[in-house]
C-alpha positions, 0 to 999 in steps of 0.5 A, spaced: 622 216 335 627 221 332 628 224 339 631 217 341 635 216 335 638 223 336 639 222 343 643 216 341 647 219 335 647 226 336 646 230 329 652 234 329 656 227 329 652 224 324 653 230 319 661 230 321 662 223 319 659 224 312 663 230 311 670 228 312 674 224 307 680 220 309 687 221 306 688 216 300 695 216 302 694 214 310 694 206 308 700 207 304 704 211 309 702 206 315 704 200 311 711 203 310 711 204 317 710 197 319 715 195 314 720 199 317 719 196 324 718 189 321 725 190 318 729 193 324 726 189 329 726 182 325 729 182 318 736 186 320 738 182 326 737 175 323 741 177 317 746 179 322 746 173 326 746 169 319 752 173 317 756 172 323 755 164 323 757 164 315 764 167 318 764 162 324 764 156 319 769 159 314 774 160 319 774 153 322 780 149 322 783 142 324 784 142 332 779 147 334 774 145 339 767 146 337 760 146 340 754 143 336 747 145 336 745 139 339 750 140 345 756 135 343 763 138 345 769 136 341 775 137 337 775 138 329 779 132 326 777 133 319 773 138 315 770 138 308 765 143 304 759 140 307 761 135 313 766 136 319 769 130 323 769 131 330 773 127 336 768 127 342 772 122 346 779 118 345 778 114 338 771 116 338 769 120 332 762 123 329 761 126 322 756 132 323 754 137 318 758 143 318 752 148 319 751 144 326 757 147 329 754 153 333 760 155 337 768 155 337 770 154 344 777 157 347 783 152 347 782 147 353 775 147 354 774 140 353 779 138 358 776 143 363 769 140 362 
């Protein structure tokens, strides 16, 4: 019976497995590496996009042509701290949250569309 067990698991491998002990720092180092990868590929780009969006919202002015996140194209008619009134057609105005503005378009985009 020992012969079959020795054929499946060689005695040298069984002895070596018990003798070597892993470093206690290895899991901590791997956790650090995973955190750095997560930071550079997910957190940092998202923070950059959020900063650019905040700058875009702070520079809005009356008369700017904008695109909302819902796909509505219009010209800013009035601004408050939280809301923007957008004229989407002659005498048709809607009020949307300022955060829903996704892009400021070049002048004349509405006429070209």
